[in-house]
PyMOL Python script that loads the backbone (N, CA, C, O; Angstrom):
from pymol import cmd

cmd.read_pdbstr("""\
ATOM      1  N   MET A   1      11.088  10.191   5.191  1.00  0.00           N
ATOM      2  CA  MET A   1      10.904   8.954   4.459  1.00  0.00           C
ATOM      3  C   MET A   1      12.039   8.861   3.436  1.00  0.00           C
ATOM      4  O   MET A   1      12.292   9.813   2.698  1.00  0.00           O
ATOM      5  N   HIS A   2      12.704   7.742   3.397  1.00  0.00           N
ATOM      6  CA  HIS A   2      13.838   7.553   2.513  1.00  0.00           C
ATOM      7  C   HIS A   2      13.479   6.563   1.418  1.00  0.00           C
ATOM      8  O   HIS A   2      12.634   5.690   1.614  1.00  0.00           O
ATOM      9  N   ASN A   3      14.118   6.699   0.270  1.00  0.00           N
ATOM     10  CA  ASN A   3      13.806   5.840  -0.876  1.00  0.00           C
ATOM     11  C   ASN A   3      13.968   4.357  -0.574  1.00  0.00           C
ATOM     12  O   ASN A   3      13.174   3.551  -1.060  1.00  0.00           O
ATOM     13  N   ASP A   4      14.974   3.965   0.213  1.00  0.00           N
ATOM     14  CA  ASP A   4      15.163   2.544   0.525  1.00  0.00           C
ATOM     15  C   ASP A   4      13.941   1.966   1.223  1.00  0.00           C
ATOM     16  O   ASP A   4      13.499   0.867   0.888  1.00  0.00           O
ATOM     17  N   ALA A   5      13.398   2.682   2.176  1.00  0.00           N
ATOM     18  CA  ALA A   5      12.223   2.203   2.897  1.00  0.00           C
ATOM     19  C   ALA A   5      11.005   2.162   1.985  1.00  0.00           C
ATOM     20  O   ALA A   5      10.201   1.233   2.074  1.00  0.00           O
ATOM     21  N   VAL A   6      10.856   3.138   1.121  1.00  0.00           N
ATOM     22  CA  VAL A   6       9.720   3.173   0.199  1.00  0.00           C
ATOM     23  C   VAL A   6       9.777   1.986  -0.754  1.00  0.00           C
ATOM     24  O   VAL A   6       8.771   1.306  -0.957  1.00  0.00           O
ATOM     25  N   VAL A   7      10.935   1.732  -1.335  1.00  0.00           N
ATOM     26  CA  VAL A   7      11.085   0.621  -2.283  1.00  0.00           C
ATOM     27  C   VAL A   7      10.852  -0.709  -1.578  1.00  0.00           C
ATOM     28  O   VAL A   7      10.196  -1.593  -2.128  1.00  0.00           O
ATOM     29  N   GLN A   8      11.375  -0.860  -0.380  1.00  0.00           N
ATOM     30  CA  GLN A   8      11.171  -2.098   0.365  1.00  0.00           C
ATOM     31  C   GLN A   8       9.689  -2.306   0.673  1.00  0.00           C
ATOM     32  O   GLN A   8       9.182  -3.421   0.549  1.00  0.00           O
ATOM     33  N   GLY A   9       9.000  -1.255   1.069  1.00  0.00           N
ATOM     34  CA  GLY A   9       7.572  -1.360   1.356  1.00  0.00           C
ATOM     35  C   GLY A   9       6.753  -1.675   0.122  1.00  0.00           C
ATOM     36  O   GLY A   9       5.846  -2.505   0.182  1.00  0.00           O
ATOM     37  N   LEU A  10       7.051  -1.038  -0.988  1.00  0.00           N
ATOM     38  CA  LEU A  10       6.314  -1.302  -2.222  1.00  0.00           C
ATOM     39  C   LEU A  10       6.538  -2.725  -2.721  1.00  0.00           C
ATOM     40  O   LEU A  10       5.642  -3.322  -3.317  1.00  0.00           O
ATOM     41  N   SER A  11       7.730  -3.272  -2.480  1.00  0.00           N
ATOM     42  CA  SER A  11       7.991  -4.644  -2.913  1.00  0.00           C
ATOM     43  C   SER A  11       7.170  -5.643  -2.096  1.00  0.00           C
ATOM     44  O   SER A  11       6.935  -6.763  -2.550  1.00  0.00           O
ATOM     45  N   GLU A  12       6.734  -5.252  -0.902  1.00  0.00           N
ATOM     46  CA  GLU A  12       5.920  -6.131  -0.063  1.00  0.00           C
ATOM     47  C   GLU A  12       4.423  -5.906  -0.253  1.00  0.00           C
ATOM     48  O   GLU A  12       3.620  -6.639   0.325  1.00  0.00           O
ATOM     49  N   ALA A  13       4.034  -4.930  -1.034  1.00  0.00           N
ATOM     50  CA  ALA A  13       2.608  -4.599  -1.211  1.00  0.00           C
ATOM     51  C   ALA A  13       1.747  -5.795  -1.624  1.00  0.00           C
ATOM     52  O   ALA A  13       0.656  -5.952  -1.077  1.00  0.00           O
ATOM     53  N   PRO A  14       2.180  -6.648  -2.561  1.00  0.00           N
ATOM     54  CA  PRO A  14       1.335  -7.797  -2.921  1.00  0.00           C
ATOM     55  C   PRO A  14       1.088  -8.755  -1.752  1.00  0.00           C
ATOM     56  O   PRO A  14       0.060  -9.432  -1.717  1.00  0.00           O
ATOM     57  N   ASN A  15       2.009  -8.816  -0.806  1.00  0.00           N
ATOM     58  CA  ASN A  15       1.867  -9.713   0.348  1.00  0.00           C
ATOM     59  C   ASN A  15       1.078  -9.087   1.488  1.00  0.00           C
ATOM     60  O   ASN A  15       0.774  -9.765   2.469  1.00  0.00           O
ATOM     61  N   MET A  16       0.745  -7.814   1.380  1.00  0.00           N
ATOM     62  CA  MET A  16       0.102  -7.105   2.483  1.00  0.00           C
ATOM     63  C   MET A  16      -1.341  -6.710   2.166  1.00  0.00           C
ATOM     64  O   MET A  16      -1.836  -5.722   2.709  1.00  0.00           O
ATOM     65  N   GLN A  17      -2.016  -7.452   1.311  1.00  0.00           N
ATOM     66  CA  GLN A  17      -3.382  -7.114   0.920  1.00  0.00           C
ATOM     67  C   GLN A  17      -4.413  -7.430   1.999  1.00  0.00           C
ATOM     68  O   GLN A  17      -5.542  -6.944   1.929  1.00  0.00           O
ATOM     69  N   ASP A  18      -4.044  -8.239   2.999  1.00  0.00           N
ATOM     70  CA  ASP A  18      -4.999  -8.618   4.036  1.00  0.00           C
ATOM     71  C   ASP A  18      -5.012  -7.656   5.223  1.00  0.00           C
ATOM     72  O   ASP A  18      -5.754  -7.875   6.181  1.00  0.00           O
ATOM     73  N   VAL A  19      -4.216  -6.612   5.178  1.00  0.00           N
ATOM     74  CA  VAL A  19      -4.197  -5.601   6.231  1.00  0.00           C
ATOM     75  C   VAL A  19      -4.474  -4.230   5.627  1.00  0.00           C
ATOM     76  O   VAL A  19      -4.227  -4.012   4.441  1.00  0.00           O
ATOM     77  N   SER A  20      -4.984  -3.311   6.434  1.00  0.00           N
ATOM     78  CA  SER A  20      -5.299  -1.991   5.884  1.00  0.00           C
ATOM     79  C   SER A  20      -4.084  -1.066   5.902  1.00  0.00           C
ATOM     80  O   SER A  20      -3.943  -0.210   5.028  1.00  0.00           O
ATOM     81  N   ARG A  21      -3.193  -1.237   6.912  1.00  0.00           N
ATOM     82  CA  ARG A  21      -2.006  -0.375   7.014  1.00  0.00           C
ATOM     83  C   ARG A  21      -0.810  -1.204   7.452  1.00  0.00           C
ATOM     84  O   ARG A  21      -0.957  -2.172   8.197  1.00  0.00           O
ATOM     85  N   TRP A  22       0.374  -0.821   6.989  1.00  0.00           N
ATOM     86  CA  TRP A  22       1.602  -1.459   7.439  1.00  0.00           C
ATOM     87  C   TRP A  22       2.752  -0.496   7.271  1.00  0.00           C
ATOM     88  O   TRP A  22       2.623   0.523   6.593  1.00  0.00           O
ATOM     89  N   GLY A  23       3.882  -0.814   7.888  1.00  0.00           N
ATOM     90  CA  GLY A  23       5.047   0.052   7.822  1.00  0.00           C
ATOM     91  C   GLY A  23       6.316  -0.764   7.662  1.00  0.00           C
ATOM     92  O   GLY A  23       6.320  -1.975   7.879  1.00  0.00           O
ATOM     93  N   VAL A  24       7.394  -0.091   7.281  1.00  0.00           N
ATOM     94  CA  VAL A  24       8.695  -0.742   7.142  1.00  0.00           C
ATOM     95  C   VAL A  24       9.743   0.099   7.851  1.00  0.00           C
ATOM     96  O   VAL A  24       9.611   1.317   7.974  1.00  0.00           O
ATOM     97  N   LEU A  25      10.776  -0.569   8.308  1.00  0.00           N
ATOM     98  CA  LEU A  25      11.909   0.076   8.955  1.00  0.00           C
ATOM     99  C   LEU A  25      13.168  -0.514   8.358  1.00  0.00           C
ATOM    100  O   LEU A  25      13.339  -1.733   8.359  1.00  0.00           O
ATOM    101  N   THR A  26      14.057   0.329   7.845  1.00  0.00           N
ATOM    102  CA  THR A  26      15.335  -0.140   7.311  1.00  0.00           C
ATOM    103  C   THR A  26      16.452   0.398   8.181  1.00  0.00           C
ATOM    104  O   THR A  26      16.441   1.557   8.596  1.00  0.00           O
ATOM    105  N   ILE A  27      17.418  -0.467   8.446  1.00  0.00           N
ATOM    106  CA  ILE A  27      18.578  -0.077   9.252  1.00  0.00           C
ATOM    107  C   ILE A  27      19.820  -0.383   8.428  1.00  0.00           C
ATOM    108  O   ILE A  27      20.057  -1.533   8.058  1.00  0.00           O
ATOM    109  N   GLY A  28      20.598   0.625   8.147  1.00  0.00           N
ATOM    110  CA  GLY A  28      21.832   0.484   7.384  1.00  0.00           C
ATOM    111  C   GLY A  28      22.789   1.555   7.850  1.00  0.00           C
ATOM    112  O   GLY A  28      23.157   1.595   9.024  1.00  0.00           O
ATOM    113  N   THR A  29      23.196   2.426   6.942  1.00  0.00           N
ATOM    114  CA  THR A  29      24.022   3.559   7.358  1.00  0.00           C
ATOM    115  C   THR A  29      23.200   4.570   8.129  1.00  0.00           C
ATOM    116  O   THR A  29      23.739   5.430   8.826  1.00  0.00           O
ATOM    117  N   GLY A  30      21.888   4.458   7.997  1.00  0.00           N
ATOM    118  CA  GLY A  30      20.959   5.293   8.743  1.00  0.00           C
ATOM    119  C   GLY A  30      19.704   4.494   9.004  1.00  0.00           C
ATOM    120  O   GLY A  30      19.565   3.374   8.512  1.00  0.00           O
ATOM    121  N   ILE A  31      18.796   5.050   9.765  1.00  0.00           N
ATOM    122  CA  ILE A  31      17.523   4.380  10.027  1.00  0.00           C
ATOM    123  C   ILE A  31      16.448   5.124   9.243  1.00  0.00           C
ATOM    124  O   ILE A  31      16.294   6.338   9.372  1.00  0.00           O
ATOM    125  N   ASP A  32      15.706   4.373   8.425  1.00  0.00           N
ATOM    126  CA  ASP A  32      14.655   4.959   7.583  1.00  0.00           C
ATOM    127  C   ASP A  32      13.350   4.223   7.841  1.00  0.00           C
ATOM    128  O   ASP A  32      13.353   3.061   8.248  1.00  0.00           O
ATOM    129  N   ASN A  33      12.239   4.901   7.603  1.00  0.00           N
ATOM    130  CA  ASN A  33      10.948   4.248   7.763  1.00  0.00           C
ATOM    131  C   ASN A  33       9.962   4.805   6.758  1.00  0.00           C
ATOM    132  O   ASN A  33      10.163   5.878   6.190  1.00  0.00           O
ATOM    133  N   ALA A  34       8.890   4.053   6.551  1.00  0.00           N
ATOM    134  CA  ALA A  34       7.800   4.480   5.673  1.00  0.00           C
ATOM    135  C   ALA A  34       6.540   3.760   6.120  1.00  0.00           C
ATOM    136  O   ALA A  34       6.617   2.654   6.653  1.00  0.00           O
ATOM    137  N   SER A  35       5.385   4.370   5.910  1.00  0.00           N
ATOM    138  CA  SER A  35       4.115   3.712   6.221  1.00  0.00           C
ATOM    139  C   SER A  35       3.245   3.715   4.972  1.00  0.00           C
ATOM    140  O   SER A  35       3.354   4.598   4.122  1.00  0.00           O
ATOM    141  N   PHE A  36       2.378   2.708   4.879  1.00  0.00           N
ATOM    142  CA  PHE A  36       1.542   2.517   3.698  1.00  0.00           C
ATOM    143  C   PHE A  36       0.118   2.227   4.133  1.00  0.00           C
ATOM    144  O   PHE A  36      -0.109   1.667   5.206  1.00  0.00           O
ATOM    145  N   THR A  37      -0.846   2.609   3.297  1.00  0.00           N
ATOM    146  CA  THR A  37      -2.262   2.351   3.526  1.00  0.00           C
ATOM    147  C   THR A  37      -2.852   1.766   2.256  1.00  0.00           C
ATOM    148  O   THR A  37      -2.703   2.342   1.178  1.00  0.00           O
ATOM    149  N   ASN A  38      -3.529   0.613   2.374  1.00  0.00           N
ATOM    150  CA  ASN A  38      -4.199   0.021   1.217  1.00  0.00           C
ATOM    151  C   ASN A  38      -5.489   0.779   0.938  1.00  0.00           C
ATOM    152  O   ASN A  38      -6.223   1.138   1.858  1.00  0.00           O
ATOM    153  N   ARG A  39      -5.751   1.013  -0.321  1.00  0.00           N
ATOM    154  CA  ARG A  39      -7.009   1.653  -0.720  1.00  0.00           C
ATOM    155  C   ARG A  39      -8.081   0.596  -0.872  1.00  0.00           C
ATOM    156  O   ARG A  39      -7.792  -0.564  -1.164  1.00  0.00           O
ATOM    157  N   LYS A  40      -9.327   1.009  -0.669  1.00  0.00           N
ATOM    158  CA  LYS A  40     -10.447   0.098  -0.890  1.00  0.00           C
ATOM    159  C   LYS A  40     -10.596  -0.123  -2.390  1.00  0.00           C
ATOM    160  O   LYS A  40     -10.334   0.793  -3.170  1.00  0.00           O
ATOM    161  N   PRO A  41     -11.014  -1.322  -2.816  1.00  0.00           N
ATOM    162  CA  PRO A  41     -11.209  -1.574  -4.249  1.00  0.00           C
ATOM    163  C   PRO A  41     -12.283  -0.650  -4.823  1.00  0.00           C
ATOM    164  O   PRO A  41     -13.206  -0.239  -4.120  1.00  0.00           O
ATOM    165  N   ALA A  42     -12.147  -0.336  -6.097  1.00  0.00           N
ATOM    166  CA  ALA A  42     -13.123   0.520  -6.778  1.00  0.00           C
ATOM    167  C   ALA A  42     -14.477  -0.187  -6.843  1.00  0.00           C
ATOM    168  O   ALA A  42     -14.547  -1.415  -6.880  1.00  0.00           O
ATOM    169  N   SER A  43     -15.526   0.591  -6.856  1.00  0.00           N
ATOM    170  CA  SER A  43     -16.876   0.046  -6.930  1.00  0.00           C
ATOM    171  C   SER A  43     -17.082  -0.686  -8.243  1.00  0.00           C
ATOM    172  O   SER A  43     -16.606  -0.235  -9.284  1.00  0.00           O
ATOM    173  N   THR A  44     -17.794  -1.823  -8.207  1.00  0.00           N
ATOM    174  CA  THR A  44     -18.069  -2.594  -9.428  1.00  0.00           C
ATOM    175  C   THR A  44     -19.335  -2.122 -10.109  1.00  0.00           C
ATOM    176  O   THR A  44     -19.704  -2.667 -11.149  1.00  0.00           O
ATOM    177  N   ASN A  45     -20.027  -1.107  -9.549  1.00  0.00           N
ATOM    178  CA  ASN A  45     -21.261  -0.601 -10.141  1.00  0.00           C
ATOM    179  C   ASN A  45     -21.003   0.404 -11.239  1.00  0.00           C
ATOM    180  O   ASN A  45     -21.948   0.824 -11.907  1.00  0.00           O
ATOM    181  N   ALA A  46     -19.773   0.807 -11.455  1.00  0.00           N
ATOM    182  CA  ALA A  46     -19.450   1.808 -12.471  1.00  0.00           C
ATOM    183  C   ALA A  46     -19.815   1.266 -13.852  1.00  0.00           C
ATOM    184  O   ALA A  46     -19.481   0.131 -14.193  1.00  0.00           O
ATOM    185  N   GLY A  47     -20.487   2.069 -14.617  1.00  0.00           N
ATOM    186  CA  GLY A  47     -20.818   1.700 -15.998  1.00  0.00           C
ATOM    187  C   GLY A  47     -22.110   0.927 -16.142  1.00  0.00           C
ATOM    188  O   GLY A  47     -22.519   0.653 -17.270  1.00  0.00           O
ATOM    189  N   ARG A  48     -22.768   0.565 -15.071  1.00  0.00           N
ATOM    190  CA  ARG A  48     -24.044  -0.154 -15.166  1.00  0.00           C
ATOM    191  C   ARG A  48     -25.163   0.838 -15.365  1.00  0.00           C
ATOM    192  O   ARG A  48     -25.156   1.933 -14.803  1.00  0.00           O
ATOM    193  N   GLN A  49     -26.121   0.439 -16.170  1.00  0.00           N
ATOM    194  CA  GLN A  49     -27.274   1.292 -16.412  1.00  0.00           C
ATOM    195  C   GLN A  49     -28.417   0.851 -15.502  1.00  0.00           C
ATOM    196  O   GLN A  49     -28.612  -0.341 -15.267  1.00  0.00           O
ATOM    197  N   ALA A  50     -29.154   1.805 -15.004  1.00  0.00           N
ATOM    198  CA  ALA A  50     -30.302   1.495 -14.148  1.00  0.00           C
ATOM    199  C   ALA A  50     -31.429   0.958 -15.003  1.00  0.00           C
ATOM    200  O   ALA A  50     -31.703   1.487 -16.080  1.00  0.00           O
ATOM    201  N   SER A  51     -32.090  -0.101 -14.527  1.00  0.00           N
ATOM    202  CA  SER A  51     -33.225  -0.641 -15.263  1.00  0.00           C
ATOM    203  C   SER A  51     -34.509   0.013 -14.773  1.00  0.00           C
ATOM    204  O   SER A  51     -34.616   0.376 -13.601  1.00  0.00           O
ATOM    205  N   SER A  52     -35.482   0.165 -15.665  1.00  0.00           N
ATOM    206  CA  SER A  52     -36.728   0.800 -15.260  1.00  0.00           C
ATOM    207  C   SER A  52     -37.906  -0.089 -15.499  1.00  0.00           C
ATOM    208  O   SER A  52     -39.039   0.297 -15.210  1.00  0.00           O
TER     209      SER A  52
END
""", "prot")
cmd.dss("prot")
cmd.show_as("cartoon", "prot")
cmd.util.cbc("prot")
cmd.orient("prot")
């Protein structure tokens, strides 16, 4: 994994929220690639108290 591919992939992260995984391929003086996985959002139940 090369820094160019990582930076290119991270710059596209806001546009890739509707998919779980995606990858990038850069072609220049060499061929580089990187893959990314979106994490699931944190639970909204954190900090709530149980009612009795």
